[in-house]
N, C-alpha and C positions, 0 to 999 in steps of 0.2 A: 220862134217858139223854142223855149228851152227844152232840151232833152232831159228826161228824168234819170236818176241813178239806177243802175241795173240792180235788181233784187239780190244777186249773188254777192255783190260788193257790200251791200248793207248787212247781209248776214255775216260776212267775215268780220266786218268792223265790230259788230255787237259781240261776237265771240271773243275777239281780242280784248275788249273792255272788261268782259267778265273775268277772263283769265288774269288780267292785270289787277283787278280788285282782290282776288284771292291772295296775291303776294304781299299785301300790305303797303302802306304809304311809305315812301322813302323819307329818311330823316334829313331835314334841310341842313346844309352847312352854314357856317356863320356868314358866308358871303351871299347867302340866299339861294345859290344854285344847288340843285339837287345833287348830293354826293352819292357816288356809287358805293353800295354796301360791300366792304371787303369780305372776301370769303373767310369763313371760320377755319383757322389752321387745324390741320389734322394732327392730333397728338400721336407720338410714336407709341407703339405697343410697350406696355410696362414690362421691364426686365424682372425676371423672377429672382428675388433675393432670398437666400437661405437664412433662416432664423438662427442666430448664434446659439450654440448649445454650451452649457457649462462643462468645463473639462477638469480633469484631475491628472497631475503628473505622476507617472509610475516609476518605480525603481528601474534603472537602466536607461532612462531618457525617453521611454515610450509615453504617448499621451492617449488617454482614453476619454471618450465622450460619455458623460454620465447618462445613464439610461439607454446606452447603446453598447452593443458588443463589438469591441475593436480588438483585433489580434495585434499585440505589440510586436514591433520588429525585434527579434531576438538579438541580444548583445553577444558578440563572439566571445568565447571563453578560450583561454590558453590551453594548449594541449598539456595533459598531465606529464610531470617530469618522470622520466624513466628511472625506476629505482635502481640503485647501484647493484651491480652483480656481486652477490656475496662471495667472499673469499673462502675458498675451500680450506678446510683444516688440513694440515700436512698429514699425509698418510704415513703412519709409522713404518719404518723399514726394519729389516732384520739386523742392520748394523748397529751394534750397541754403542752408545755414546761413551766417550772416554771417561773413566771414573775420575772424579776430582781427587786432587792430592789430599790425603788425610792430614788434617791439622788438629792440633790439640785444642779441645774446647776450653776456653778460659774459665776458671772458676769464678763464682760470684765474689766480689770483693767484700769480705766481712772483717769486722774489727776483731783483732786478737784479744785475748784476755788482758784486761787492764793491768799494766805493771808499772806505769809511770804517772806523773802528775798532769800530763796534758792528753787531751783526746785527739787521736790521730788514727784513722782507719788504716788497717793493714790487710794484705792479701797473702794467702799461702801459695807459694810456688812449689808444686809437687816434686818429689824426688824423681830422678831419672836423668837420662843422657840428653845432651843438646850439642849443637855445633858451636864451638868456641873459636874465634879468630877468623882470619881471612888472608888469602895470599895477595889481596889487592893493596895491602899496606905492609911494608916490610916489618914494621914493629909488631904487627898483629899476626905474623905468620910463624909457623905453618898452622892452617886450620886443623882442628882436631876434635874428636868426640870427648866430652867430659861428663862424668857422672857425678851429680851433686845430691846430697841429702835434701830433704824438704826444709824450707825456711820461710820466714815471713818478711815482707818488705812494705814500707809505707806506700800507700796509693798515691800520695801527693808529696811534693817537695815541702820541706819545713818552711813555715810561713813567718812573716814578721811578728804576728800576734803570738805564735807559739814561742818564738825565740825571746820575745819581750817577757813572756811569763817566766821563762827560765832565768833571765837576768833579774827580774823582780824578786824571784824566790831565793836566788843565790848571791846576788850582788856581783855577778861575774863581770870581768873586764876583758874584752876581746883583745886579740893581738894588736889590731889597728889602734884601739883606744890606748893601750899601754904605750904604743909608739907615738901617740899624739897625732895620728893620721885620721883622715875621714873614715868613719866607721859605719856600721849597719844603721845607726841612728840617723845619720845624714841622708840615707837612702830610703828611710821609712817615711814616706809622704802621707799626708792626710788622706784617709780613706783607703790606704793600701795595706790593711791588716792581712788580707789574703794573698798578697804578692809573696813570692819566695824571698826569704831573707838573703841578702848579699853582703859583700865585704866581710866575710867570715873566713878565717884560715882553717886549715885542716885541724889544728888544735882546738879551735872553737867548735867545729862540727863534732869532734870526738867528745868534747866535754858535754855538749848538749845531749848527745845520744846516751851517754852514761847516766846523766840526770834523769832522762826519760825511761830508763830501764832497758835500753836497746844498745845498738852498736852500729858502726858504719858497715855497709855491705862490702863483701870482697868484690874484686873485679869480675870474677866468674859469676858470682851471684847477680851482680848488676846486669851483666850481659844476658844471662838467661831470662831475667825478669823483663828485659826490653825486647828480646829476640824470639822467645818461645823455642820450639823444638824443630822448626822447619828451616832454620838458617836464613831468615829474611833479612833484607838490607836495612829496612826501616821498621819501626815498631808496628806500623799499619800494613806493610807489604813491601814489595820490591820496587815500586815506582815512586819517585819523589813527588810530593804534592805540597806546595807552599801553603795551602789552606789548612794543613794538618800539623803545622809546626811553626813555632815562633822562632824563626831563624832569620838570617840575613835577607833571603829572598822574599820573606813575608812583609818586610818593611815596617814592622812596629817600632823597631829601634829602642826597645825598653822591655822590661818584664811585664808579663800579664798575670792576673790572678791565677793561682794554680787550678788546673783542670779546665781552663777556658776553651781548650780545643779537644773535646772528647773523641772526635773522629780520629785523632792521632794516638789513641791509646794502644798499648801493647796487647799481645794475645791474652794476657792475664788481667787486663783492665787497669794496668798501671799507667798513670797519666804523666805527660811531659817528659818522657824518657828521651825525647829528641827536642832540643831547643829549650827556650825560656831561660834556664840557667844550666851551666855545666855542673857536674856533681862530683864531690869528693868520694873516693872509695878508700878502703882500708889499706890497699896494697902499695908497696914501693914499685917504682918503674923498673922492671926487670925483663929480660928476654924470656919468651915462652919456651917451655920444654921442647927440645929438638930444633930450636932456631939457631942459625949461625949469625943472625944479625946482632950487631953491637953498635952502640954509640956512646959518646962521652957523658951522657946524662943518666945512663943506667947505673943501678946500684941503689944504695940507701941514701939517695940525695933528693929525689923527687917522688911525689905521690901521684898515682894515676887519677886522672879526672875523666869523666865519661859524659856522653850525651850532647855536648856542645851547648852554647847559650844563644841568646837573642842576636848576637853578632856573628854567629858561626854560619858557614855556608853548607850547602847540601852534602858535601863530602864529610865534613866534620860532625854531622849529626847522624851518621850511619851507626848502626848498632854495634859494629865491631871496631869502630875507630877509637884508637888510644891517644890520649894526650897526657903529658906529664907537667906537673906544676910544683914549684917550691912550696913546702908545707906551710910556711909563714905568709904566703901570698894571700891578699884579700882583694878580690876583684869585684867589679859591679855586675859581672855576668857569671858569677860562680857561687853556688850554694850547695845544698846536700839534702839527702833523705836518710832515714834510718832503716835498719834491718834487725831481725832477731832470729 
């Protein structure tokens, strides 16, 4: 006799079938065998992503998010430059500054009353004493005070144009022309109307001055007009300056238009009293009063020339320096000016 299934077993079997039906039927695999359903993978938790915000670049490199308040990183600024310490004004002391040496104020160069056929400005040299000569040159010693009356002298050396007017008006023939030698015409280049006339003898200079209603200056008049009353070495002062004179050191090696170097003017405003061309004076080469110096050229043989020319060195352009030249000589660095 078969034994029956216990009731408890039956109950458990029914319960298991019920639970299996709630899980659904398994999807068959192509092979027909029931495939085990793989577990659904668990997704990782989504990372929180910040939503990008529009930005705006600020001056100094800071970045601000629009709609949000952002404190930009401050840009370092350089420290301010320390202002210089002001220089104190010198405190005046009780010691009085040495008074400058009084010099004669040069008068304004004004044209004298016209007495001749050419226009040439002249300046008045006032009457009074001045230092004449120097013990630095035997021929110019001894230095002495000389009192001269007032006179006029040309501000500029006589030019090619002025001398040409004289020749055109009179038909004058110079010493050099009469001898058939190179003359002022040969040294009167194109555009050189205002250069000083050269290649003129003492006789030529005297003839021109007479035609112009004037005369040649005496040696003393020439020196006072160049030197003033303070005994200076050069027309502009006591220190040599090649920028103020057309002499050897300046290197021009030829004449310049008259008045080209105004810084070299004399105390009275007379131009080119040093360099450019040496200048005839009215006097013979003689010893000064009180001088024991003598040489073979003294007497009524040579005329005094002054000032030195474009080929003269710094000693020869000094205000007191004397030179003597044969009156018939006509050189390319020798000219003249007139007085009255």
